[in-house]
DRENDO-1510 file (C-alpha; in Angstrom, 1 decimal, always signed):
<recs>
REC; n; res; u; v; w
REC; 1; MET; -43.2; -32.1; -15.1 .
REC; 2; LYS; -44.5; -29.4; -12.9 .
REC; 3; PRO; -44.3; -32.0; -9.9 .
REC; 4; LEU; -40.5; -33.0; -11.4 .
REC; 5; PHE; -39.8; -29.0; -11.3 .
REC; 6; ARG; -40.9; -28.0; -8.1 .
REC; 7; ALA; -39.4; -30.8; -6.3 .
REC; 8; LEU; -36.1; -29.9; -8.0 .
REC; 9; VAL; -36.7; -26.4; -6.7 .
REC; 10; ALA; -36.9; -27.1; -3.4 .
REC; 11; ILE; -34.3; -30.0; -3.4 .
REC; 12; ASN; -31.6; -26.8; -4.5 .
REC; 13; LEU; -33.2; -24.5; -2.4 .
REC; 14; ILE; -32.7; -26.9; +0.8 .
REC; 15; LEU; -28.8; -27.5; -0.2 .
REC; 16; LEU; -28.3; -24.3; -0.6 .
REC; 17; LEU; -29.8; -23.2; +2.6 .
REC; 18; ALA; -27.9; -26.1; +4.1 .
REC; 19; TYR; -24.7; -25.2; +2.9 .
REC; 20; PHE; -25.3; -21.2; +3.8 .
REC; 21; ALA; -25.8; -22.7; +7.0 .
REC; 22; TRP; -22.9; -24.8; +7.3 .
REC; 23; SER; -20.6; -22.1; +6.2 .
REC; 24; VAL; -21.9; -19.5; +9.0 .
REC; 25; ARG; -21.0; -22.6; +11.4 .
REC; 26; GLU; -17.8; -23.0; +10.3 .
REC; 27; LYS; -16.9; -19.0; +10.7 .
REC; 28; GLU; -18.6; -18.9; +14.0 .
REC; 29; ILE; -16.5; -21.8; +15.2 .
REC; 30; LEU; -13.6; -19.9; +14.0 .
REC; 31; LEU; -14.2; -16.6; +15.3 .
REC; 32; SER; -14.9; -18.6; +19.1 .
REC; 33; GLU; -12.2; -21.3; +18.9 .
REC; 34; GLY; -9.6; -19.4; +16.7 .
REC; 35; GLU; -6.1; -18.3; +17.7 .
REC; 36; LEU; -6.0; -14.5; +18.2 .
REC; 37; LEU; -2.8; -13.0; +16.2 .
REC; 38; LEU; -2.1; -9.5; +15.5 .
REC; 39; PHE; -0.2; -9.0; +11.8 .
REC; 40; GLU; +1.3; -5.8; +11.8 .
REC; 41; LEU; +0.0; -3.4; +8.7 .
REC; 42; ALA; +1.9; -2.7; +6.1 .
REC; 43; PRO; +2.0; +0.9; +4.4 .
REC; 44; GLU; -1.3; +1.2; +2.2 .
REC; 45; ASP; -3.7; +3.7; +1.2 .
REC; 46; PRO; -5.4; +4.2; +4.2 .
REC; 47; ARG; -9.2; +5.2; +2.5 .
REC; 48; SER; -11.0; +4.6; -0.4 .
REC; 49; LEU; -13.1; +7.8; -1.4 .
REC; 50; ILE; -15.0; +5.9; -3.9 .
REC; 51; GLN; -15.9; +3.2; -1.7 .
REC; 52; GLY; -16.9; +5.4; +1.4 .
REC; 53; ASP; -15.4; +4.6; +5.0 .
REC; 54; TYR; -13.2; +1.7; +4.1 .
REC; 55; MET; -9.9; +1.3; +4.8 .
REC; 56; ALA; -7.5; -1.1; +2.5 .
REC; 57; LEU; -5.4; -3.6; +4.7 .
REC; 58; ARG; -1.9; -4.8; +3.3 .
REC; 59; TYR; +0.4; -7.0; +5.9 .
REC; 60; ALA; +3.5; -7.0; +6.7 .
REC; 61; VAL; +3.7; -10.8; +6.7 .
REC; 62; ALA; +2.8; -10.4; +3.1 .
REC; 63; SER; +5.5; -8.6; +2.1 .
REC; 64; ASP; +9.0; -8.8; +0.7 .
REC; 65; TRP; +8.4; -12.4; -0.9 .
REC; 66; GLN; +9.9; -13.3; -4.1 .
REC; 67; ASN; +7.1; -13.5; -6.2 .
REC; 68; ASP; +8.3; -14.7; -9.4 .
REC; 69; SER; +8.6; -18.7; -8.4 .
REC; 70; LEU; +5.6; -18.5; -6.0 .
REC; 71; PRO; +2.8; -20.9; -6.3 .
REC; 72; LYS; -0.7; -19.3; -6.9 .
REC; 73; ASN; -1.9; -21.2; -3.6 .
REC; 74; GLY; -0.1; -21.9; -0.4 .
REC; 75; TYR; +0.5; -21.0; +3.3 .
REC; 76; ILE; +2.4; -18.7; +5.0 .
REC; 77; VAL; +4.2; -19.9; +8.1 .
REC; 78; VAL; +4.2; -17.5; +11.2 .
REC; 79; SER; +5.2; -17.8; +15.1 .
REC; 80; LYS; +3.5; -15.6; +17.9 .
REC; 81; ASP; +6.1; -13.1; +19.8 .
REC; 82; GLU; +5.6; -12.4; +23.5 .
REC; 83; ASN; +3.2; -10.0; +22.5 .
REC; 84; GLY; +0.3; -11.8; +20.0 .
REC; 85; VAL; +2.3; -10.4; +17.0 .
REC; 86; ALA; +2.5; -12.6; +14.0 .
REC; 87; GLN; +6.1; -13.0; +12.8 .
REC; 88; LYS; +6.7; -14.4; +9.2 .
REC; 89; GLU; +8.8; -17.5; +9.1 .
REC; 90; ARG; +8.7; -19.3; +5.6 .
REC; 91; LEU; +6.0; -20.1; +2.5 .
REC; 92; GLN; +5.4; -23.6; +1.9 .
REC; 93; ALA; +3.0; -25.4; -0.7 .
REC; 94; GLY; +1.1; -27.7; +2.1 .
REC; 95; ARG; +0.0; -27.7; +5.9 .
REC; 96; GLU; +3.2; -29.8; +6.5 .
REC; 97; PRO; +5.7; -29.5; +8.1 .
REC; 98; VAL; +4.6; -27.4; +11.1 .
REC; 99; ALA; +6.7; -27.1; +13.9 .
REC; 100; SER; +5.5; -26.5; +17.6 .
REC; 101; GLY; +4.4; -23.0; +18.0 .
REC; 102; GLU; +4.2; -21.9; +14.3 .
REC; 103; HIS; +0.7; -21.1; +12.5 .
REC; 104; LEU; -0.6; -21.4; +9.2 .
REC; 105; VAL; -2.0; -18.8; +7.2 .
REC; 106; ASN; -3.3; -19.6; +3.7 .
REC; 107; TYR; -2.5; -17.4; +0.9 .
REC; 108; THR; -3.5; -17.0; -2.9 .
REC; 109; ALA; -1.1; -15.2; -4.8 .
REC; 110; SER; -2.5; -12.4; -7.1 .
REC; 111; GLY; +0.2; -10.6; -9.4 .
REC; 112; TRP; +3.4; -8.9; -7.4 .
REC; 113; GLN; +0.8; -9.6; -4.0 .
REC; 114; LEU; -0.1; -11.9; -1.8 .
REC; 115; ASN; -3.9; -11.4; -0.4 .
REC; 116; ILE; -4.0; -13.6; +3.2 .
REC; 117; GLY; -7.5; -12.6; +3.3 .
REC; 118; SER; -9.4; -9.7; +4.8 .
REC; 119; GLU; -7.6; -6.8; +2.9 .
REC; 120; SER; -10.4; -4.8; +3.6 .
REC; 121; TYR; -11.9; -2.9; +6.4 .
REC; 122; PHE; -15.5; -0.7; +6.3 .
REC; 123; PHE; -16.7; +1.1; +9.2 .
REC; 124; GLN; -19.1; +3.5; +10.0 .
REC; 125; GLU; -19.2; +7.0; +8.5 .
REC; 126; GLY; -17.5; +9.6; +10.7 .
REC; 127; GLN; -14.8; +7.1; +12.2 .
REC; 128; ALA; -11.7; +7.3; +9.9 .
REC; 129; ASP; -9.9; +9.2; +12.3 .
REC; 130; LEU; -9.8; +6.4; +15.0 .
REC; 131; TYR; -8.7; +3.6; +12.3 .
REC; 132; GLU; -5.7; +5.6; +10.9 .
REC; 133; THR; -4.1; +4.9; +13.9 .
REC; 134; ALA; -4.1; +1.4; +13.1 .
REC; 135; LYS; -0.7; -0.7; +13.3 .
REC; 136; TYR; -2.1; -4.3; +13.5 .
REC; 137; GLY; -4.9; -6.2; +12.0 .
REC; 138; GLY; -6.6; -9.1; +14.6 .
REC; 139; LEU; -7.0; -12.1; +12.6 .
REC; 140; ARG; -8.4; -15.4; +14.4 .
REC; 141; ILE; -6.7; -18.6; +13.0 .
REC; 142; ASP; -7.6; -22.3; +12.9 .
REC; 143; GLY; -5.5; -25.1; +12.3 .
REC; 144; LYS; -6.2; -25.2; +8.8 .
REC; 145; GLY; -5.2; -22.0; +7.8 .
REC; 146; ASN; -8.4; -19.7; +7.5 .
REC; 147; SER; -8.7; -16.6; +9.2 .
REC; 148; LEU; -11.0; -14.2; +9.9 .
REC; 149; LEU; -10.6; -10.3; +10.6 .
REC; 150; VAL; -12.2; -9.6; +13.9 .
REC; 151; GLY; -10.7; -5.8; +14.4 .
REC; 152; LEU; -7.7; -3.3; +14.2 .
REC; 153; TYR; -5.5; -2.7; +17.0 .
REC; 154; ASP; -3.4; +0.3; +18.0 .
REC; 155; GLU; +0.4; +0.0; +18.7 .
REC; 156; ASP; -0.4; -0.5; +22.3 .
REC; 157; LEU; -2.6; -3.9; +21.5 .
REC; 158; LYS; -5.6; -2.1; +21.7 .
REC; 159; LEU; -8.4; -2.8; +20.0 .
REC; 160; LEU; -9.8; +0.1; +18.1 .
REC; 161; SER; -13.6; +0.4; +18.9 .
REC; 162; TYR; -16.2; +3.9; +19.7 .
</recs>
C-alpha cells in the first residue's frame, strides 16, 4: 500500500505544479500581449488602516448599472477613447457580440457592486502620498475578458511609481 500511496502523492504533486506553471504562463502572456486600457477610478476609501499600505479600487465602468436583474457573471463591453481610457458601452452575458474597437472585461456581481478584478492595490510603506493622486487603473485585457492590473496612472496618464 505504501508504494501506491507514494505514487498518488507524487502524481498529485506533479499535477499541482503543472497547473501552477500553466497559470503563471497565462498571466505572463496576458502581461506581455494584452492591450493596455486605462479605467477611471471612482471615489473609494483610499487606504485601509487595518491592512497597511493598501488602496481599495473601484472603477467608474463598474458603477451606475441597474443591479437588480444582472447575472452573477458576465462581461462589461468597453471601448477605448483617443487617450486609451475605457468607456463603458453595455453589459452582456456572453462573449458575443463584440464590435470592432470593443473589448470585453469579465465581471462578477456581488450584491450591489460589480467587480472586474484587481479591486485592491498594495504598495510599499511610505508611498501613500504618491498613489492618493491616482485617477486611472491600468489593466491589461485579453480577448477572453481576463484582466490584470499593471499600475496606477495620474490625470496626465503617466504611470505612478517611485
